[in-house]
mmCIF file of the N, C-alpha and C atoms, coordinates in Angstrom:
data_MODEL
# 
_entry.id   MODEL 
# 
loop_
_atom_site.group_PDB 
_atom_site.id 
_atom_site.type_symbol 
_atom_site.label_atom_id 
_atom_site.label_alt_id 
_atom_site.label_comp_id 
_atom_site.label_asym_id 
_atom_site.label_entity_id 
_atom_site.label_seq_id 
_atom_site.pdbx_PDB_ins_code 
_atom_site.Cartn_x 
_atom_site.Cartn_y 
_atom_site.Cartn_z 
_atom_site.occupancy 
_atom_site.B_iso_or_equiv 
_atom_site.pdbx_formal_charge 
_atom_site.auth_seq_id 
_atom_site.auth_comp_id 
_atom_site.auth_asym_id 
_atom_site.auth_atom_id 
_atom_site.pdbx_PDB_model_num 
ATOM 1   N N  . UNK A 1 1  ? 108.209 108.167 83.722  1.00 0.00 ? 1  UNK A N  1 
ATOM 2   C CA . UNK A 1 1  ? 107.330 109.022 84.485  1.00 0.00 ? 1  UNK A CA 1 
ATOM 3   C C  . UNK A 1 1  ? 106.017 108.314 84.797  1.00 0.00 ? 1  UNK A C  1 
ATOM 4   N N  . UNK A 1 2  ? 105.473 107.628 83.820  1.00 0.00 ? 2  UNK A N  1 
ATOM 5   C CA . UNK A 1 2  ? 104.199 106.947 84.017  1.00 0.00 ? 2  UNK A CA 1 
ATOM 6   C C  . UNK A 1 2  ? 104.321 105.832 85.049  1.00 0.00 ? 2  UNK A C  1 
ATOM 7   N N  . UNK A 1 3  ? 105.468 105.173 85.091  1.00 0.00 ? 3  UNK A N  1 
ATOM 8   C CA . UNK A 1 3  ? 105.663 104.112 86.076  1.00 0.00 ? 3  UNK A CA 1 
ATOM 9   C C  . UNK A 1 3  ? 105.695 104.678 87.490  1.00 0.00 ? 3  UNK A C  1 
ATOM 10  N N  . UNK A 1 4  ? 106.258 105.860 87.669  1.00 0.00 ? 4  UNK A N  1 
ATOM 11  C CA . UNK A 1 4  ? 106.299 106.471 88.995  1.00 0.00 ? 4  UNK A CA 1 
ATOM 12  C C  . UNK A 1 4  ? 104.906 106.836 89.482  1.00 0.00 ? 4  UNK A C  1 
ATOM 13  N N  . UNK A 1 5  ? 104.088 107.365 88.591  1.00 0.00 ? 5  UNK A N  1 
ATOM 14  C CA . UNK A 1 5  ? 102.712 107.701 88.961  1.00 0.00 ? 5  UNK A CA 1 
ATOM 15  C C  . UNK A 1 5  ? 101.943 106.437 89.283  1.00 0.00 ? 5  UNK A C  1 
ATOM 16  N N  . UNK A 1 6  ? 102.163 105.392 88.522  1.00 0.00 ? 6  UNK A N  1 
ATOM 17  C CA . UNK A 1 6  ? 101.509 104.120 88.779  1.00 0.00 ? 6  UNK A CA 1 
ATOM 18  C C  . UNK A 1 6  ? 101.931 103.558 90.128  1.00 0.00 ? 6  UNK A C  1 
ATOM 19  N N  . UNK A 1 7  ? 103.203 103.699 90.483  1.00 0.00 ? 7  UNK A N  1 
ATOM 20  C CA . UNK A 1 7  ? 103.688 103.235 91.777  1.00 0.00 ? 7  UNK A CA 1 
ATOM 21  C C  . UNK A 1 7  ? 103.031 104.006 92.912  1.00 0.00 ? 7  UNK A C  1 
ATOM 22  N N  . UNK A 1 8  ? 102.893 105.298 92.764  1.00 0.00 ? 8  UNK A N  1 
ATOM 23  C CA . UNK A 1 8  ? 102.267 106.105 93.814  1.00 0.00 ? 8  UNK A CA 1 
ATOM 24  C C  . UNK A 1 8  ? 100.829 105.668 94.032  1.00 0.00 ? 8  UNK A C  1 
ATOM 25  N N  . UNK A 1 9  ? 100.102 105.438 92.959  1.00 0.00 ? 9  UNK A N  1 
ATOM 26  C CA . UNK A 1 9  ? 98.714  105.001 93.080  1.00 0.00 ? 9  UNK A CA 1 
ATOM 27  C C  . UNK A 1 9  ? 98.658  103.590 93.660  1.00 0.00 ? 9  UNK A C  1 
ATOM 28  N N  . UNK A 1 10 ? 99.529  102.710 93.207  1.00 0.00 ? 10 UNK A N  1 
ATOM 29  C CA . UNK A 1 10 ? 99.544  101.331 93.677  1.00 0.00 ? 10 UNK A CA 1 
ATOM 30  C C  . UNK A 1 10 ? 99.897  101.258 95.156  1.00 0.00 ? 10 UNK A C  1 
ATOM 31  N N  . UNK A 1 11 ? 100.833 102.085 95.589  1.00 0.00 ? 11 UNK A N  1 
ATOM 32  C CA . UNK A 1 11 ? 101.254 102.055 96.983  1.00 0.00 ? 11 UNK A CA 1 
ATOM 33  C C  . UNK A 1 11 ? 100.292 102.817 97.893  1.00 0.00 ? 11 UNK A C  1 
ATOM 34  N N  . UNK A 1 12 ? 99.542  103.740 97.364  1.00 0.00 ? 12 UNK A N  1 
ATOM 35  C CA . UNK A 1 12 ? 98.589  104.476 98.184  1.00 0.00 ? 12 UNK A CA 1 
ATOM 36  C C  . UNK A 1 12 ? 97.263  103.727 98.308  1.00 0.00 ? 12 UNK A C  1 
ATOM 37  N N  . UNK A 1 13 ? 96.969  102.851 97.407  1.00 0.00 ? 13 UNK A N  1 
ATOM 38  C CA . UNK A 1 13 ? 95.706  102.113 97.425  1.00 0.00 ? 13 UNK A CA 1 
ATOM 39  C C  . UNK A 1 13 ? 95.489  101.320 98.719  1.00 0.00 ? 13 UNK A C  1 
ATOM 40  N N  . UNK A 1 14 ? 96.479  100.591 99.245  1.00 0.00 ? 14 UNK A N  1 
ATOM 41  C CA . UNK A 1 14 ? 96.227  99.889  100.516 1.00 0.00 ? 14 UNK A CA 1 
ATOM 42  C C  . UNK A 1 14 ? 95.932  100.836 101.670 1.00 0.00 ? 14 UNK A C  1 
ATOM 43  N N  . UNK A 1 15 ? 96.535  102.011 101.666 1.00 0.00 ? 15 UNK A N  1 
ATOM 44  C CA . UNK A 1 15 ? 96.283  102.979 102.730 1.00 0.00 ? 15 UNK A CA 1 
ATOM 45  C C  . UNK A 1 15 ? 94.874  103.555 102.601 1.00 0.00 ? 15 UNK A C  1 
ATOM 46  N N  . UNK A 1 16 ? 94.416  103.765 101.380 1.00 0.00 ? 16 UNK A N  1 
ATOM 47  C CA . UNK A 1 16 ? 93.048  104.229 101.177 1.00 0.00 ? 16 UNK A CA 1 
ATOM 48  C C  . UNK A 1 16 ? 92.040  103.172 101.606 1.00 0.00 ? 16 UNK A C  1 
ATOM 49  N N  . UNK A 1 17 ? 92.305  101.927 101.261 1.00 0.00 ? 17 UNK A N  1 
ATOM 50  C CA . UNK A 1 17 ? 91.433  100.838 101.692 1.00 0.00 ? 17 UNK A CA 1 
ATOM 51  C C  . UNK A 1 17 ? 91.471  100.717 103.212 1.00 0.00 ? 17 UNK A C  1 
ATOM 52  N N  . UNK A 1 18 ? 92.658  100.909 103.796 1.00 0.00 ? 18 UNK A N  1 
ATOM 53  C CA . UNK A 1 18 ? 92.798  100.862 105.241 1.00 0.00 ? 18 UNK A CA 1 
ATOM 54  C C  . UNK A 1 18 ? 91.924  101.897 105.923 1.00 0.00 ? 18 UNK A C  1 
ATOM 55  N N  . UNK A 1 19 ? 91.865  103.097 105.398 1.00 0.00 ? 19 UNK A N  1 
ATOM 56  C CA . UNK A 1 19 ? 91.052  104.129 106.026 1.00 0.00 ? 19 UNK A CA 1 
ATOM 57  C C  . UNK A 1 19 ? 89.575  103.755 106.022 1.00 0.00 ? 19 UNK A C  1 
ATOM 58  N N  . UNK A 1 20 ? 89.099  103.147 104.948 1.00 0.00 ? 20 UNK A N  1 
ATOM 59  C CA . UNK A 1 20 ? 87.711  102.710 104.892 1.00 0.00 ? 20 UNK A CA 1 
ATOM 60  C C  . UNK A 1 20 ? 87.456  101.555 105.861 1.00 0.00 ? 20 UNK A C  1 
ATOM 61  N N  . UNK A 1 21 ? 88.377  100.596 105.916 1.00 0.00 ? 21 UNK A N  1 
ATOM 62  C CA . UNK A 1 21 ? 88.212  99.435  106.797 1.00 0.00 ? 21 UNK A CA 1 
ATOM 63  C C  . UNK A 1 21 ? 88.281  99.863  108.263 1.00 0.00 ? 21 UNK A C  1 
ATOM 64  N N  . UNK A 1 22 ? 89.174  100.788 108.591 1.00 0.00 ? 22 UNK A N  1 
ATOM 65  C CA . UNK A 1 22 ? 89.269  101.281 109.970 1.00 0.00 ? 22 UNK A CA 1 
ATOM 66  C C  . UNK A 1 22 ? 87.972  101.984 110.366 1.00 0.00 ? 22 UNK A C  1 
ATOM 67  N N  . UNK A 1 23 ? 87.388  102.710 109.437 1.00 0.00 ? 23 UNK A N  1 
ATOM 68  C CA . UNK A 1 23 ? 86.105  103.351 109.708 1.00 0.00 ? 23 UNK A CA 1 
ATOM 69  C C  . UNK A 1 23 ? 85.045  102.302 110.043 1.00 0.00 ? 23 UNK A C  1 
ATOM 70  N N  . UNK A 1 24 ? 84.997  101.230 109.266 1.00 0.00 ? 24 UNK A N  1 
ATOM 71  C CA . UNK A 1 24 ? 84.020  100.174 109.531 1.00 0.00 ? 24 UNK A CA 1 
ATOM 72  C C  . UNK A 1 24 ? 84.308  99.436  110.832 1.00 0.00 ? 24 UNK A C  1 
ATOM 73  N N  . UNK A 1 25 ? 85.581  99.203  111.122 1.00 0.00 ? 25 UNK A N  1 
ATOM 74  C CA . UNK A 1 25 ? 85.945  98.511  112.361 1.00 0.00 ? 25 UNK A CA 1 
ATOM 75  C C  . UNK A 1 25 ? 85.555  99.357  113.562 1.00 0.00 ? 25 UNK A C  1 
ATOM 76  N N  . UNK A 1 26 ? 85.741  100.653 113.464 1.00 0.00 ? 26 UNK A N  1 
ATOM 77  C CA . UNK A 1 26 ? 85.353  101.528 114.575 1.00 0.00 ? 26 UNK A CA 1 
ATOM 78  C C  . UNK A 1 26 ? 83.852  101.526 114.795 1.00 0.00 ? 26 UNK A C  1 
ATOM 79  N N  . UNK A 1 27 ? 83.101  101.440 113.729 1.00 0.00 ? 27 UNK A N  1 
ATOM 80  C CA . UNK A 1 27 ? 81.644  101.394 113.874 1.00 0.00 ? 27 UNK A CA 1 
ATOM 81  C C  . UNK A 1 27 ? 81.173  100.080 114.490 1.00 0.00 ? 27 UNK A C  1 
ATOM 82  N N  . UNK A 1 28 ? 81.807  98.985  114.116 1.00 0.00 ? 28 UNK A N  1 
ATOM 83  C CA . UNK A 1 28 ? 81.318  97.675  114.533 1.00 0.00 ? 28 UNK A CA 1 
ATOM 84  C C  . UNK A 1 28 ? 81.987  97.125  115.794 1.00 0.00 ? 28 UNK A C  1 
ATOM 85  N N  . UNK A 1 29 ? 83.306  97.223  115.903 1.00 0.00 ? 29 UNK A N  1 
ATOM 86  C CA . UNK A 1 29 ? 84.018  96.527  116.979 1.00 0.00 ? 29 UNK A CA 1 
ATOM 87  C C  . UNK A 1 29 ? 84.717  97.431  117.978 1.00 0.00 ? 29 UNK A C  1 
ATOM 88  N N  . UNK A 1 30 ? 85.120  98.608  117.608 1.00 0.00 ? 30 UNK A N  1 
ATOM 89  C CA . UNK A 1 30 ? 85.899  99.518  118.463 1.00 0.00 ? 30 UNK A CA 1 
ATOM 90  C C  . UNK A 1 30 ? 87.192  98.858  118.930 1.00 0.00 ? 30 UNK A C  1 
ATOM 91  N N  . UNK A 1 31 ? 87.888  98.183  118.027 1.00 0.00 ? 31 UNK A N  1 
ATOM 92  C CA . UNK A 1 31 ? 89.095  97.445  118.373 1.00 0.00 ? 31 UNK A CA 1 
ATOM 93  C C  . UNK A 1 31 ? 90.330  98.162  117.842 1.00 0.00 ? 31 UNK A C  1 
ATOM 94  N N  . UNK A 1 32 ? 91.136  98.691  118.748 1.00 0.00 ? 32 UNK A N  1 
ATOM 95  C CA . UNK A 1 32 ? 92.364  99.369  118.367 1.00 0.00 ? 32 UNK A CA 1 
ATOM 96  C C  . UNK A 1 32 ? 93.409  98.368  117.881 1.00 0.00 ? 32 UNK A C  1 
ATOM 97  N N  . UNK A 1 33 ? 93.459  97.197  118.508 1.00 0.00 ? 33 UNK A N  1 
ATOM 98  C CA . UNK A 1 33 ? 94.446  96.180  118.132 1.00 0.00 ? 33 UNK A CA 1 
ATOM 99  C C  . UNK A 1 33 ? 94.195  95.710  116.697 1.00 0.00 ? 33 UNK A C  1 
ATOM 100 N N  . UNK A 1 34 ? 92.942  95.520  116.338 1.00 0.00 ? 34 UNK A N  1 
ATOM 101 C CA . UNK A 1 34 ? 92.611  95.125  114.968 1.00 0.00 ? 34 UNK A CA 1 
ATOM 102 C C  . UNK A 1 34 ? 93.014  96.211  113.975 1.00 0.00 ? 34 UNK A C  1 
ATOM 103 N N  . UNK A 1 35 ? 92.857  97.471  114.353 1.00 0.00 ? 35 UNK A N  1 
ATOM 104 C CA . UNK A 1 35 ? 93.286  98.576  113.488 1.00 0.00 ? 35 UNK A CA 1 
ATOM 105 C C  . UNK A 1 35 ? 94.793  98.557  113.259 1.00 0.00 ? 35 UNK A C  1 
ATOM 106 N N  . UNK A 1 36 ? 95.552  98.280  114.300 1.00 0.00 ? 36 UNK A N  1 
ATOM 107 C CA . UNK A 1 36 ? 97.015  98.226  114.164 1.00 0.00 ? 36 UNK A CA 1 
ATOM 108 C C  . UNK A 1 36 ? 97.425  97.041  113.287 1.00 0.00 ? 36 UNK A C  1 
ATOM 109 N N  . UNK A 1 37 ? 96.778  95.907  113.447 1.00 0.00 ? 37 UNK A N  1 
ATOM 110 C CA . UNK A 1 37 ? 97.086  94.734  112.623 1.00 0.00 ? 37 UNK A CA 1 
ATOM 111 C C  . UNK A 1 37 ? 96.775  95.035  111.158 1.00 0.00 ? 37 UNK A C  1 
ATOM 112 N N  . UNK A 1 38 ? 95.653  95.668  110.903 1.00 0.00 ? 38 UNK A N  1 
ATOM 113 C CA . UNK A 1 38 ? 95.310  96.044  109.531 1.00 0.00 ? 38 UNK A CA 1 
ATOM 114 C C  . UNK A 1 38 ? 96.308  97.052  108.969 1.00 0.00 ? 38 UNK A C  1 
ATOM 115 N N  . UNK A 1 39 ? 96.801  97.941  109.812 1.00 0.00 ? 39 UNK A N  1 
ATOM 116 C CA . UNK A 1 39 ? 97.820  98.904  109.376 1.00 0.00 ? 39 UNK A CA 1 
ATOM 117 C C  . UNK A 1 39 ? 99.109  98.211  108.984 1.00 0.00 ? 39 UNK A C  1 
ATOM 118 N N  . UNK A 1 40 ? 99.503  97.227  109.763 1.00 0.00 ? 40 UNK A N  1 
ATOM 119 C CA . UNK A 1 40 ? 100.722 96.481  109.432 1.00 0.00 ? 40 UNK A CA 1 
ATOM 120 C C  . UNK A 1 40 ? 100.579 95.731  108.112 1.00 0.00 ? 40 UNK A C  1 
ATOM 121 N N  . UNK A 1 41 ? 99.402  95.181  107.866 1.00 0.00 ? 41 UNK A N  1 
ATOM 122 C CA . UNK A 1 41 ? 99.157  94.490  106.601 1.00 0.00 ? 41 UNK A CA 1 
ATOM 123 C C  . UNK A 1 41 ? 99.237  95.469  105.432 1.00 0.00 ? 41 UNK A C  1 
ATOM 124 N N  . UNK A 1 42 ? 98.649  96.654  105.597 1.00 0.00 ? 42 UNK A N  1 
ATOM 125 C CA . UNK A 1 42 ? 98.684  97.658  104.527 1.00 0.00 ? 42 UNK A CA 1 
ATOM 126 C C  . UNK A 1 42 ? 100.114 98.127  104.250 1.00 0.00 ? 42 UNK A C  1 
ATOM 127 N N  . UNK A 1 43 ? 100.896 98.338  105.297 1.00 0.00 ? 43 UNK A N  1 
ATOM 128 C CA . UNK A 1 43 ? 102.285 98.771  105.116 1.00 0.00 ? 43 UNK A CA 1 
ATOM 129 C C  . UNK A 1 43 ? 103.110 97.652  104.466 1.00 0.00 ? 43 UNK A C  1 
ATOM 130 N N  . UNK A 1 44 ? 102.879 96.416  104.854 1.00 0.00 ? 44 UNK A N  1 
ATOM 131 C CA . UNK A 1 44 ? 103.620 95.298  104.252 1.00 0.00 ? 44 UNK A CA 1 
ATOM 132 C C  . UNK A 1 44 ? 103.297 95.173  102.764 1.00 0.00 ? 44 UNK A C  1 
ATOM 133 N N  . UNK A 1 45 ? 102.029 95.348  102.407 1.00 0.00 ? 45 UNK A N  1 
ATOM 134 C CA . UNK A 1 45 ? 101.642 95.282  101.005 1.00 0.00 ? 45 UNK A CA 1 
ATOM 135 C C  . UNK A 1 45 ? 102.288 96.421  100.213 1.00 0.00 ? 45 UNK A C  1 
ATOM 136 N N  . UNK A 1 46 ? 102.342 97.593  100.812 1.00 0.00 ? 46 UNK A N  1 
ATOM 137 C CA . UNK A 1 46 ? 102.954 98.750  100.170 1.00 0.00 ? 46 UNK A CA 1 
ATOM 138 C C  . UNK A 1 46 ? 104.453 98.537  99.955  1.00 0.00 ? 46 UNK A C  1 
ATOM 139 N N  . UNK A 1 47 ? 105.136 98.045  100.981 1.00 0.00 ? 47 UNK A N  1 
ATOM 140 C CA . UNK A 1 47 ? 106.579 97.800  100.849 1.00 0.00 ? 47 UNK A CA 1 
ATOM 141 C C  . UNK A 1 47 ? 106.871 96.705  99.831  1.00 0.00 ? 47 UNK A C  1 
ATOM 142 N N  . UNK A 1 48 ? 106.013 95.724  99.763  1.00 0.00 ? 48 UNK A N  1 
ATOM 143 C CA . UNK A 1 48 ? 106.199 94.662  98.769  1.00 0.00 ? 48 UNK A CA 1 
ATOM 144 C C  . UNK A 1 48 ? 106.110 95.226  97.354  1.00 0.00 ? 48 UNK A C  1 
ATOM 145 N N  . UNK A 1 49 ? 105.131 96.081  97.130  1.00 0.00 ? 49 UNK A N  1 
ATOM 146 C CA . UNK A 1 49 ? 104.988 96.696  95.810  1.00 0.00 ? 49 UNK A CA 1 
ATOM 147 C C  . UNK A 1 49 ? 106.147 97.614  95.468  1.00 0.00 ? 49 UNK A C  1 
ATOM 148 N N  . UNK A 1 50 ? 106.594 98.391  96.442  1.00 0.00 ? 50 UNK A N  1 
ATOM 149 C CA . UNK A 1 50 ? 107.729 99.282  96.206  1.00 0.00 ? 50 UNK A CA 1 
ATOM 150 C C  . UNK A 1 50 ? 109.015 98.485  95.988  1.00 0.00 ? 50 UNK A C  1 
ATOM 151 N N  . UNK A 1 51 ? 109.136 97.380  96.683  1.00 0.00 ? 51 UNK A N  1 
ATOM 152 C CA . UNK A 1 51 ? 110.325 96.540  96.516  1.00 0.00 ? 51 UNK A CA 1 
ATOM 153 C C  . UNK A 1 51 ? 110.406 95.988  95.094  1.00 0.00 ? 51 UNK A C  1 
ATOM 154 N N  . UNK A 1 52 ? 109.288 95.533  94.558  1.00 0.00 ? 52 UNK A N  1 
ATOM 155 C CA . UNK A 1 52 ? 109.288 95.030  93.182  1.00 0.00 ? 52 UNK A CA 1 
ATOM 156 C C  . UNK A 1 52 ? 109.645 96.131  92.188  1.00 0.00 ? 52 UNK A C  1 
ATOM 157 N N  . UNK A 1 53 ? 109.180 97.330  92.439  1.00 0.00 ? 53 UNK A N  1 
ATOM 158 C CA . UNK A 1 53 ? 109.453 98.441  91.525  1.00 0.00 ? 53 UNK A CA 1 
ATOM 159 C C  . UNK A 1 53 ? 110.918 98.861  91.598  1.00 0.00 ? 53 UNK A C  1 
ATOM 160 N N  . UNK A 1 54 ? 111.440 99.042  92.802  1.00 0.00 ? 54 UNK A N  1 
ATOM 161 C CA . UNK A 1 54 ? 112.798 99.548  92.951  1.00 0.00 ? 54 UNK A CA 1 
ATOM 162 C C  . UNK A 1 54 ? 113.861 98.482  92.725  1.00 0.00 ? 54 UNK A C  1 
ATOM 163 N N  . UNK A 1 55 ? 113.469 97.240  92.684  1.00 0.00 ? 55 UNK A N  1 
ATOM 164 C CA . UNK A 1 55 ? 114.436 96.167  92.430  1.00 0.00 ? 55 UNK A CA 1 
ATOM 165 C C  . UNK A 1 55 ? 115.123 96.352  91.083  1.00 0.00 ? 55 UNK A C  1 
ATOM 166 N N  . UNK A 1 56 ? 114.372 96.854  90.110  1.00 0.00 ? 56 UNK A N  1 
ATOM 167 C CA . UNK A 1 56 ? 114.957 97.032  88.782  1.00 0.00 ? 56 UNK A CA 1 
ATOM 168 C C  . UNK A 1 56 ? 115.732 98.346  88.651  1.00 0.00 ? 56 UNK A C  1 
ATOM 169 N N  . UNK A 1 57 ? 115.532 99.276  89.571  1.00 0.00 ? 57 UNK A N  1 
ATOM 170 C CA . UNK A 1 57 ? 116.175 100.586 89.457  1.00 0.00 ? 57 UNK A CA 1 
ATOM 171 C C  . UNK A 1 57 ? 117.473 100.708 90.237  1.00 0.00 ? 57 UNK A C  1 
ATOM 172 N N  . UNK A 1 58 ? 117.567 100.060 91.381  1.00 0.00 ? 58 UNK A N  1 
ATOM 173 C CA . UNK A 1 58 ? 118.763 100.178 92.216  1.00 0.00 ? 58 UNK A CA 1 
ATOM 174 C C  . UNK A 1 58 ? 119.360 98.798  92.437  1.00 0.00 ? 58 UNK A C  1 
ATOM 175 N N  . UNK A 1 59 ? 120.598 98.795  92.849  1.00 0.00 ? 59 UNK A N  1 
ATOM 176 C CA . UNK A 1 59 ? 121.291 97.543  93.121  1.00 0.00 ? 59 UNK A CA 1 
ATOM 177 C C  . UNK A 1 59 ? 120.804 96.903  94.411  1.00 0.00 ? 59 UNK A C  1 
ATOM 178 N N  . UNK A 1 60 ? 121.156 95.656  94.570  1.00 0.00 ? 60 UNK A N  1 
ATOM 179 C CA . UNK A 1 60 ? 120.733 94.896  95.748  1.00 0.00 ? 60 UNK A CA 1 
ATOM 180 C C  . UNK A 1 60 ? 121.294 95.492  97.037  1.00 0.00 ? 60 UNK A C  1 
ATOM 181 N N  . UNK A 1 61 ? 122.482 96.090  96.953  1.00 0.00 ? 61 UNK A N  1 
ATOM 182 C CA . UNK A 1 61 ? 123.104 96.654  98.146  1.00 0.00 ? 61 UNK A CA 1 
ATOM 183 C C  . UNK A 1 61 ? 122.422 97.937  98.626  1.00 0.00 ? 61 UNK A C  1 
ATOM 184 N N  . UNK A 1 62 ? 121.666 98.627  97.778  1.00 0.00 ? 62 UNK A N  1 
ATOM 185 C CA . UNK A 1 62 ? 121.005 99.874  98.167  1.00 0.00 ? 62 UNK A CA 1 
ATOM 186 C C  . UNK A 1 62 ? 119.482 99.733  98.261  1.00 0.00 ? 62 UNK A C  1 
ATOM 187 N N  . UNK A 1 63 ? 119.013 98.518  98.227  1.00 0.00 ? 63 UNK A N  1 
ATOM 188 C CA . UNK A 1 63 ? 117.568 98.285  98.247  1.00 0.00 ? 63 UNK A CA 1 
ATOM 189 C C  . UNK A 1 63 ? 116.944 98.806  99.542  1.00 0.00 ? 63 UNK A C  1 
ATOM 190 N N  . UNK A 1 64 ? 117.541 98.492  100.671 1.00 0.00 ? 64 UNK A N  1 
ATOM 191 C CA . UNK A 1 64 ? 116.988 98.918  101.957 1.00 0.00 ? 64 UNK A CA 1 
ATOM 192 C C  . UNK A 1 64 ? 117.137 100.416 102.170 1.00 0.00 ? 64 UNK A C  1 
ATOM 193 N N  . UNK A 1 65 ? 118.155 100.995 101.600 1.00 0.00 ? 65 UNK A N  1 
ATOM 194 C CA . UNK A 1 65 ? 118.342 102.441 101.690 1.00 0.00 ? 65 UNK A CA 1 
ATOM 195 C C  . UNK A 1 65 ? 117.226 103.179 100.964 1.00 0.00 ? 65 UNK A C  1 
ATOM 196 N N  . UNK A 1 66 ? 116.734 102.635 99.892  1.00 0.00 ? 66 UNK A N  1 
ATOM 197 C CA . UNK A 1 66 ? 115.643 103.241 99.135  1.00 0.00 ? 66 UNK A CA 1 
ATOM 198 C C  . UNK A 1 66 ? 114.297 102.968 99.807  1.00 0.00 ? 66 UNK A C  1 
ATOM 199 N N  . UNK A 1 67 ? 114.118 101.788 100.369 1.00 0.00 ? 67 UNK A N  1 
ATOM 200 C CA . UNK A 1 67 ? 112.842 101.425 100.974 1.00 0.00 ? 67 UNK A CA 1 
ATOM 201 C C  . UNK A 1 67 ? 112.608 102.070 102.343 1.00 0.00 ? 67 UNK A C  1 
ATOM 202 N N  . UNK A 1 68 ? 113.662 102.511 103.009 1.00 0.00 ? 68 UNK A N  1 
ATOM 203 C CA . UNK A 1 68 ? 113.513 103.087 104.348 1.00 0.00 ? 68 UNK A CA 1 
ATOM 204 C C  . UNK A 1 68 ? 112.623 104.339 104.373 1.00 0.00 ? 68 UNK A C  1 
ATOM 205 N N  . UNK A 1 69 ? 112.820 105.339 103.506 1.00 0.00 ? 69 UNK A N  1 
ATOM 206 C CA . UNK A 1 69 ? 111.911 106.501 103.544 1.00 0.00 ? 69 UNK A CA 1 
ATOM 207 C C  . UNK A 1 69 ? 110.467 106.137 103.192 1.00 0.00 ? 69 UNK A C  1 
ATOM 208 N N  . UNK A 1 70 ? 110.301 105.166 102.326 1.00 0.00 ? 70 UNK A N  1 
ATOM 209 C CA . UNK A 1 70 ? 108.947 104.719 101.983 1.00 0.00 ? 70 UNK A CA 1 
ATOM 210 C C  . UNK A 1 70 ? 108.309 104.060 103.201 1.00 0.00 ? 70 UNK A C  1 
ATOM 211 N N  . UNK A 1 71 ? 109.072 103.262 103.903 1.00 0.00 ? 71 UNK A N  1 
ATOM 212 C CA . UNK A 1 71 ? 108.582 102.632 105.123 1.00 0.00 ? 71 UNK A CA 1 
ATOM 213 C C  . UNK A 1 71 ? 108.160 103.686 106.142 1.00 0.00 ? 71 UNK A C  1 
ATOM 214 N N  . UNK A 1 72 ? 108.993 104.679 106.374 1.00 0.00 ? 72 UNK A N  1 
ATOM 215 C CA . UNK A 1 72 ? 108.657 105.719 107.350 1.00 0.00 ? 72 UNK A CA 1 
ATOM 216 C C  . UNK A 1 72 ? 107.390 106.468 106.965 1.00 0.00 ? 72 UNK A C  1 
ATOM 217 N N  . UNK A 1 73 ? 107.264 106.815 105.714 1.00 0.00 ? 73 UNK A N  1 
ATOM 218 C CA . UNK A 1 73 ? 106.102 107.572 105.255 1.00 0.00 ? 73 UNK A CA 1 
ATOM 219 C C  . UNK A 1 73 ? 104.812 106.780 105.427 1.00 0.00 ? 73 UNK A C  1 
ATOM 220 N N  . UNK A 1 74 ? 104.811 105.540 104.977 1.00 0.00 ? 74 UNK A N  1 
ATOM 221 C CA . UNK A 1 74 ? 103.584 104.760 105.045 1.00 0.00 ? 74 UNK A CA 1 
ATOM 222 C C  . UNK A 1 74 ? 103.284 104.255 106.452 1.00 0.00 ? 74 UNK A C  1 
ATOM 223 N N  . UNK A 1 75 ? 104.289 104.051 107.283 1.00 0.00 ? 75 UNK A N  1 
ATOM 224 C CA . UNK A 1 75 ? 104.029 103.722 108.691 1.00 0.00 ? 75 UNK A CA 1 
ATOM 225 C C  . UNK A 1 75 ? 103.378 104.908 109.378 1.00 0.00 ? 75 UNK A C  1 
ATOM 226 N N  . UNK A 1 76 ? 103.859 106.113 109.096 1.00 0.00 ? 76 UNK A N  1 
ATOM 227 C CA . UNK A 1 76 ? 103.242 107.306 109.661 1.00 0.00 ? 76 UNK A CA 1 
ATOM 228 C C  . UNK A 1 76 ? 101.794 107.427 109.223 1.00 0.00 ? 76 UNK A C  1 
ATOM 229 N N  . UNK A 1 77 ? 101.526 107.281 107.936 1.00 0.00 ? 77 UNK A N  1 
ATOM 230 C CA . UNK A 1 77 ? 100.152 107.389 107.435 1.00 0.00 ? 77 UNK A CA 1 
ATOM 231 C C  . UNK A 1 77 ? 99.246  106.318 108.038 1.00 0.00 ? 77 UNK A C  1 
ATOM 232 N N  . UNK A 1 78 ? 99.714  105.088 108.060 1.00 0.00 ? 78 UNK A N  1 
ATOM 233 C CA . UNK A 1 78 ? 98.881  103.999 108.567 1.00 0.00 ? 78 UNK A CA 1 
ATOM 234 C C  . UNK A 1 78 ? 98.630  104.138 110.070 1.00 0.00 ? 78 UNK A C  1 
ATOM 235 N N  . UNK A 1 79 ? 99.625  104.575 110.815 1.00 0.00 ? 79 UNK A N  1 
ATOM 236 C CA . UNK A 1 79 ? 99.429  104.789 112.242 1.00 0.00 ? 79 UNK A CA 1 
ATOM 237 C C  . UNK A 1 79 ? 98.476  105.929 112.509 1.00 0.00 ? 79 UNK A C  1 
ATOM 238 N N  . UNK A 1 80 ? 98.621  106.985 111.756 1.00 0.00 ? 80 UNK A N  1 
ATOM 239 C CA . UNK A 1 80 ? 97.721  108.125 111.919 1.00 0.00 ? 80 UNK A CA 1 
ATOM 240 C C  . UNK A 1 80 ? 96.280  107.739 111.599 1.00 0.00 ? 80 UNK A C  1 
ATOM 241 N N  . UNK A 1 81 ? 96.088  106.968 110.549 1.00 0.00 ? 81 UNK A N  1 
ATOM 242 C CA . UNK A 1 81 ? 94.733  106.549 110.167 1.00 0.00 ? 81 UNK A CA 1 
ATOM 243 C C  . UNK A 1 81 ? 94.157  105.607 111.222 1.00 0.00 ? 81 UNK A C  1 
ATOM 244 N N  . UNK A 1 82 ? 94.958  104.701 111.732 1.00 0.00 ? 82 UNK A N  1 
ATOM 245 C CA . UNK A 1 82 ? 94.424  103.736 112.714 1.00 0.00 ? 82 UNK A CA 1 
ATOM 246 C C  . UNK A 1 82 ? 94.146  104.376 114.064 1.00 0.00 ? 82 UNK A C  1 
ATOM 247 N N  . UNK A 1 83 ? 94.759  105.511 114.369 1.00 0.00 ? 83 UNK A N  1 
ATOM 248 C CA . UNK A 1 83 ? 94.514  106.192 115.637 1.00 0.00 ? 83 UNK A CA 1 
ATOM 249 C C  . UNK A 1 83 ? 93.453  107.284 115.541 1.00 0.00 ? 83 UNK A C  1 
ATOM 250 N N  . UNK A 1 84 ? 93.149  107.727 114.348 1.00 0.00 ? 84 UNK A N  1 
ATOM 251 C CA . UNK A 1 84 ? 92.202  108.851 114.200 1.00 0.00 ? 84 UNK A CA 1 
ATOM 252 C C  . UNK A 1 84 ? 90.793  108.450 114.502 1.00 0.00 ? 84 UNK A C  1 
# 
């Protein structure tokens, strides 16, 4: 149970940092492309962390099946934050 909570915090941290960085980018540069690039970096970091966690829980053949809903969720969050 504790590992799952740790994973949620670890995977949400890049998205939280992304929201702060997007706020600063909007104040200084007003660059939508930079926001999207930062979103992709945050999602990649999140998927990397989830991949390390789920590698020990599921087999290699079901790794992408487990990571797909995580990808959809964090892509939605990162896109929403970069467009807001």
